[in-house]
N, C-alpha and C positions, 0 to 999 in steps of 0.2 A: 534205851528207847522204849516208849510205852505207847499203847494203842491210843487212837484219837479220843475215844470215849472216856478214857481215864484222864487224858489231858484236860478235857472240858470239865470233868467232875472235880478234879483238883483245883482248877481255876475257879469254878463255881463256888466251891467251899471257901476259898480265899476271899473272893469278892463278897460273899454273904457275910463272912465274919468281919470283913473290913467295914461293911455297912451296919454291923452290930445287930444282925437279924438272926433269929432262930430259923430252923427249917420250917416250922409251922408259920411263922410270920411271912417268910418269903413265899410259901405256898399260897397263903391268903392273898398277898399282893399280886401274885402271878396267876391267880385263879387255877391253881393246880392242887393236887392232893399231897400232903406232907410226905407220904411214902414214896411218891414219885420223885420228890426232891432228894430224898435219901438215896434212892436207886441211881439217880443221875450223879450225885456226888461220889458214889462208890464205883462208878463206871459200868454199872449194870444196865443202863439205858442210854441210848443216843438220841437226843431230841431232834425233831425236824425243825423246819423253818419257823412255824407258828409258835412252838414252845420256846425256841431260842429268842424270838422277838418278845414274848411275854417275860422271859427271865431278864433280858437286858433292860426292858422297860421298868420292871419291878425294882431292879437294883440301881437304876439310873446310871448305867455304864454303856460303853460301846461294845459291839460284838467282838472286836479284836481282843478285849480283855478276857473273854471266855476261851479264845483260841490261842492265846499267847504261848509260844514255845512249840506249837505244832507246825509241822512242815511236811510237804509231800516229796518223796524221793521217787523220781520217774523211773520206769523200768529200764534196765540195762540188759545187755546180751546175757541170756541165761538167768536173769533175775527178774522177779516181779516188782512192780511199783509198790510202794508202801508208805504209810504214815510213820513219822518219827516225832519224838518229843524231846526237846533239849531244854533242860532247866539248869542254868549255871548258878544255882543258889536262888533263894526266894528274893524277889524284888522288894525294895524298900516300901513301895506302894503297889500291891498286887493289881490294883484296878485304877490306874492313873486317870482314866477318863471320867471316873465317878465325880471327882471334884470339879473338873472342867465343865461337865454337863450340868451339875447342880447349880453352877453360877449363872447359867443362861436362863433368860425368861422362858416360861412354858411356851412350847410351840415353835421354838427357834433352833431345836437340835438339828444337827446335820443328818 
């Protein structure tokens, strides 16, 4: 089980690589600094809503691609609630919505 920021970082890297983008190219498309992309991918930053929207727009993916494998475990007696990350091997396509969204005319994304 891994923290949520590392979940997002690993998925961000998989989606960026699937889109065949460098960190610098993604940073340009998302209007972010390349160092920030690197920090996100290494799990050293946790993006807010605005940054997440920029990333999914720049990558042409759905938000669930960034959070795939993450889940919340509610608190139980004597235990705090926590995030968990389950990865049962890398998926064949780490960002399945990328192709689906790319096929839609501009302005028709859900």
